[in-house]
Every structure is written in C-alpha cells, then in structure tokens.
N, C-alpha and C positions, 0 to 999 in steps of 0.2 A: 602704353605701358601702366599707369595706374589701374586702366580699365581691367589688364589682363590679370594684375596682382591683386584687386579684390575682388572678380570672380576665384580664385587658386583659394582665396581664403574663404569665402562662401563654399565652395567644395568640400575645402578641406573638415569645415563643420560641418557639414551634412554628413559627410563620412564618420567624422566622432561619434557625432548621435545615433547613427546608424550602430555601428559599431558598441556603442553602451547598449541599446535597445535590446539586441540581439544578446548579448551577455546577460542581462539581467532577464530576459525570456529564458533561456537556454536552461539555469538551475531550476525552472519550477514546472518543466517537464520528466523528471523522473519518479523513483518509485520515495525519495524522500519527503515529496511534498503530503504525498497520502500519509507516509510514517509520522510525521510532523504532524500532521490534521489528528491522528489518531491519538499521538501522544499527547495534544491539548484536551482533546476530549476525555482522556481518564484520568486527565488531571482534573479537571470540574469534579469528578466525582457521583456525574448525575449523568447516568447515559444507561443503553438497553444492549442488551448482548442476544442475538439471535443465530444459531447455529440450524445451518439446513445440512440435513446428512444424508450419505450418499444415495438412498432412498428417494431425495425430495422433500423429505419431510422436512416442515420447522419446527424448532422449536425452542420458545424462551427460556433464558437462564435467569437464575435469580441467587442474589444474596451471596456467597464465597464462591461457587461454582462462576459467575459472573465476572466477579471482581478478579479473581486468579487468570482466568482467562485472558481477560483484557490487559490485564497486567502483563503477563508472559508475552504475549502480540506486540504490547509496543515496547518490549523490553530487548526482545531477543531477535523480532525479523529486520532484516538489513536490506539494503539496494542489492540487487542483482545484475545490473546494466548488463547486457550484452549477452545473456546468457540464452542459449535456444532450447526454451523449453517443449516445443512441437513432441517432442517423443515422451513426456509426461501428460499431454490432454488426454492419452485415452487411459489414465489409469483413473481409478475413485476419486472422488472429491468430495470434499466437506468445505463449505461457507460459511464463515463466520461475519455477522455483520455487528458493528458496533456504532451505536446511533446517540449521539448525544449534542449538545452546544446548544445554543440560541443567535442564529438559526440554527436549525437541527441539520447536521451534516451526517451522512454514513460512510464509513470506511470500511469496503471487503475486503475479505482474506480469503482466498481459497488455497486448502493445504492439497495437493495430489498427493494422495496415499500410495508411494513405491515401497509399503512394508518398510524394513530396516533401513532400505535406502533412501528415505523420504527426507529430503531437504528441502525442495525447492517449492513455490507455490506465486501465487500472483496477488496482488494490491492491486484494490478499484478505487478510486478516487475522481469527484468532478469528471465524473465520464469518461475519464481514462485507467487505462490498466498498464500496469507494469511487472516484471518477475521479481520475486524475493526469495532470501533464500535464509536459513536456520530455524523451517518451519517444523523441524523434525518433532523437538520438544512440545512442540502446539499439537501437532498430532497424537505424540503421548499422554498429553494431559487428556484432550478430547476423549482417547479412548479410557482413562481411568475415572472419567463421572459418566461411561456408559455409552459411548458413541461406538459402532462397529468399526472396526478398521481391521486393514490384511494383517496388522503385527498379531 
C-alpha cells in the first residue's frame, strides 16, 4: 500500500507542475504581450517609429509625429482575441514599427484601412501576430500627418 500511495503522490505532483506550466505560458500567447512590450518601449522615451504606407514605402517619423503616434498606439490598441480578420486582409494596410529598448525590440502594428469602419489590425511581436482592435484613431492620426488612407 505504501508503494501505491507514494506513486499517487508523485503522479499528483507531476500533474500540478504541468498545470502550473500551462497556466503560466497561456497568458504569454496573446496580444497583451506585444502591447506590454510596446508600452515598455514608449515609456523609455528612446525609440524609433517607421511607417510603411499602402504603397510599400517606409518612412521614419521624427519628433512630435513619432511621439504622438507611439503614445496613441500604446494607449488605445487592445487585444481582440477570437476575432476573425480574414475579411479585412484584402483592405489596404499601413504598418507602424516601433523599435527600442536594450536589447532592441520591434513591435509592429498593422492597421487595415476599411475607411470609416476601421477598427481592427494586427500586432506583431516576438515572431507572433495577434488581432487587435481600436485602430481607427491610429488610422485617423496617420491621415492627419499625411499618409494616404481610404477615409
């Protein structure tokens, strides 16, 4: 009886360890990890912002434009887990890449230009991509600073 009780205890410990590892890793596979990384980069105050427009041309932003765009993205974009963006992939898109930190980390936010209906996009971080929402204000600001949009 002692042998089977000891085996059951070991089995229980193994199951608890597996559950803990799965639980810890489950939160890392969401847009929240990219948003958190983006917020950390913006908080440093030392970062670069590059915008790739709908034509595929890359533009480095400077000064106020850079700061306003990075702060807008880090404060407004939120996780949109479970949203199917396949219909939006055909829309024109603008990519904003924010790079900073030590070692350097890049977080990309792709905004799909659906005109007045723009709300969703994708965040790319650590070689993973996740759907995000509240991207309409980002697209509005990009239009304000001179990027061509459907709006």
